[in-house]
N, C-alpha and C positions, 0 to 999 in steps of 0.2 A: 503492500498498501503506501503510496505515499502521501507528504508529512505537507503540511498547510504552504511552504517554500515552495516544493514541491510543482503542489496545486497551482499557485500561483505563477509561475510561471512558465507555465503548459499555457494555461487562461491568454498569457503574453504572447504567445508563442501565434497564439489563435488569435486574436487582435492585430501584429504583423508580425509573423515571421521570418522579416526582416530588420529587426527593429533591432541593432546596437547592445552589443551584450549594460554598455553602462550606460546607457536612456530606460534599462530593463532595471537594474542595479538601483536610479535613481527613482523609479518610480515603486519597485519593489522595499527603500532604504533599507537594502543590502551592499556591498562591496562589487565596483563590478566584479573581480576574480571571487567569488564568492554564488555567482552568477553562473560565472563560468566553470566552476568545477561541477554547478549543480546539474549543469547543460550537457557535458561531458557525461556522463554520472547518467541520468542517463542515459544518453543515445549508448551507452555502451551494456550497457544491464536491464535496460527495461523499454528498446527499442523507438526512444524514443528518434524523429525522423522529421524533417520541413521537408513540404514537396510543394514543385512550380506544376499546375495543373493548369490544359486550357481550357474556353470553356465549345463542348466540338461544335455546340449550335455555330457559332461566328466561323464557322473548318467546314461548316460543309457537310459535316459528318452528323453518324446517328452512335447510341449507345444500345448494346443491348441487355437482358438479363439471362444470361444463359442455364438452363439447370438438365446433366446429366449424370446418368445411371448408367453404374458398372458393377464386375465384378469384385469383391472382396480384396478377391487377390492381385484387380488389376488397378483398382479405384487409383490407386497411390502412387501409381504410372504416370494414369494420364492425368492422375490433376500437376505432377511435376512436369511430366509434357505443356501442361497449362501454364504455370507460371515464370518459363522459359517463355516464355513469348509476348512479341513488344506491342500487341494489339491486343491484349487483357489484364484486368486488374479484380482484387478481391477474388482471390480465388480460395476459397469453402469450402470445407472438407462436412456433409450435414447425415443426422440421420443414420449412426450408425456407421458412414463412413460408407457408406454405398452409393453419395449422390456427391456432386460438383457442381457447386455456384462459381460463375463469377462473369464479372460486367467484362465484352468483346467491342472495341471501338473499332466500324464499319466507316469506311467511304463509301462513295457513289461509283454505282457499275460491279458489273459479277468479281471483279477484282476485292473492288476493293469491303467485299465479304465472303471471302476466299476460307475460314474458317468457318461459319457458320457450309458453306456450301458445298466442299469438297474436303478437307479438311476432315471433319467430324463425322460425313458419312464414309471415307472412310476407313476409319476406327472399329475395326473385331469387338473390338474392347466395350464400347455402348452397348448398352440391351436400352436405353430408351435418353430420349435431349426433346428438350422444350424449348425456348427459343422467343424472348418478351420483348418488342420492342418498351424501351421508356420514351414513357410519353411527356410525362412535367413530371416535377421531381417538385413534392413540397416542404420538406425539410435534405439539406443535404450539400455539399459542394458545400458552398461558403457558412453554410450555418448547419452550426456542429454541432455535436450533440450537448444538451442542456448539462450532464454533470460535470463538461469537464470544463465549463467556462461560468461557473460559480464564485470564482475567487477573489475578483476586483471586484472595482466598486464605479460606478460610473465614473466616476473623476482620472481613478486611476487609468480606466481606457482611454479616455476622452483623450491620458495626458500623452497612449503608444498608438494614435490609431495615425498610419503617415497626412502625411501632411496634406493631399490630394489621397480620398477617395471618392473612388465611382459606385456606378449601378450594381449588383448581385448581378452575375451573370443566368442569363432568361433560361437557357440550355440546360437539358437533366446533368446534372455535376453533382452526385452524392457523396458524403464524407463517408457515414458508413460504407457505400458501398459505388466509390468515389471512381471520378472523368479520368480517363489512362491515357487516350489517342492529345497530341499536342497541336493536330490542325496543321489546313496549310494556306487558307481562304485569307488572303492581305497580307501575309506573311511572305519578307523573300529572306534568303536562304539563310543569313544573319542572324534574322529572328526564330530559324529554327535552331539554329546550332543552340542558341539563347536559352527557347524551352528549356533542348534536350536537356543541356547541362540543370537549369530548373525541375526538374524532373529527376533530376540524378540525384540534389542537397537543393533545396530551395535557397536556405545559406550560401552559398555559393560567395568567395567573397568576392566585388566585381573587379580585382586587376584580375583576377582566374578570369570571370568572363568574357575581360575586353580580351584577353589575348586565344580566347577558343573563338571569338567571333572577328578579331581584326578591327573592334573597332577603338577607341579613349576610352575609357573605363564614366570620362561626363559624356557620355551621348550615349553608355550600355543604361548612367544610372539612368537616363533620360527618355530610350525608351524603356527601360523598364518600368517607369510612372507612368508610360504610355498606356503601356501593354495594362500595366495594373486600375490602371481608373477607368479604361471605357473596357472591364469588364472580362477583354482579352486571357487572363488566366491571374488563374491566387492562390493564395500558397493555401497549404492544405495540414494537418497536423495529424502524421501517424504515433499511436500508442498503445500499448496492450490495455485493452479497455478494463481488465483482472482488476492493475493497479489501482484505478477509481469504482472500486467495489463490483464491478459487474463479472458475477463468476458463469453465469451463465446466461447463453446466445441465442436466439430464433431467430430461421430466417421465419415472414407469419406474409402467408398471399392468400390477399380476402376479395370477393366479391360482391359486388353493392351495385344495385340500377343506376344505369348511366346517367340521369336524370339527380340525382343523387352524390354524385361518386366527389366532384368538387368541391363540396360542401365538410363530406366524408373525411377526404385529404387534406382537406386545409385544419380541423379539428384536428385528428391524428399529431398533426403536427407538431399541434399545442402540448404532445404529452414526453411530460417526459422518459418515460423506458423509450424512446422511439429515438432513435437513429436516424431513420433515415426511414422514408415514407413515399412515394412513386406511383403515380399512374399508366399502367403498364399496357398491351395489345393482350390476350391469352384470356381461355374465361375465368382468368381469378383479375379482377383488375387495377387489384390494389396490390404491392406489394414491397412489402415496410422490413429492420429492423430492427429487436426488442433487446435492448443491455437490461437483464434485470441482475437481484444478485445474487439468488439459489432459484433453482424448479419449486419449491412453493410462491416465490414469489413469481413468477412468470405467471404461475394457474392462477394468483391472485389480477394479475393484470390484466387476463385473456377473458377470465370470468366476472369481474367485475365492472373493469374502464370498458375494453369492448367489448361486455354482454351486454353493454348499456347502450351500447349504436343499433337501434333497430334497426337503418338503413343497413345492414352489415349480412348478408343471410348466407353468407357459407366460411367454412376462415380452417383454413391448413397453417400447422406451424412444424418447426422441420430445424428440429440442436443445428448447436454450430459447435461440432467437437473440436477444428482447429481451422485458425486463417495461417494460409499459406501465402499467401501475398495481398497485401494490404496497397494501398496506391503508388507508388514507386515502386521502379525493378528492382529485381532480386537480384544482386550479383556472383555472378559466377561462382560454383567451388572450385579451388583453385588445383588445378589444370589444363581444366578448362576453358577455352573461349569465351 
């Protein structure tokens, strides 16, 4: 579990993932050395990482929520294969380890859907597959799980926000199951390089970003401000939710009559237990990720809070056993390129 200072640091990075340690330290009333030390420890021991993500809608791309079923002896290998792909994010094992879920980022045309149209159908290990296009996200992306944003006061958050704050990206970029694509619309080759570096580490120093892109640090700083201000890119924070008390995760698939879908989606986005809520295609037209303290807590949430929403006509839940990949790329093991 995280202590109060750890939680404050995580919240600070949620407000501005690139905030300098000295600015965070001033807001938290500790030394910059303490902030740097805590950040390094959380990176090494808790998987804390700031990741730059792009809004796929602005690049003409789509995201799909993929559900695969495989045999118990092949599911792990199949999941690891998905982890290694550049077009996937939030790869999870659920339902006893035989169900795999992932976010797939797709471009226009058949080649942009190669995973869905070609690669998966050729995989003999897959016994069942369903792909649901994400239509609208009610919670996710820049809108973080509330339990990770409760440590700082409004005044502290205001002091941390970047000088220029732009609109929230409009496309489906969920934080519980966030964006994996870096897009192409309106971006030149140097922008792609910049976004690729931020995708690997959102706190990459300006000097390193300048060296990678061939731009000056001042030009990189200005361009990054533009991309963040207009919603083309935002910074997400990866952290194991168990460190915030969520030992029980479950993917939820809900059916709601179309006339009530938007109202129910907006209502669920206010639930503290949900890290992600999105409208999707398919027979279950709302998908969500619940983060609860234990199975009894999940039971209370399903039967009391969701049970009190009469517009929900059907509900399927799948406990998450393990998250193999979050928003950012997973480094290759030693010896593998």
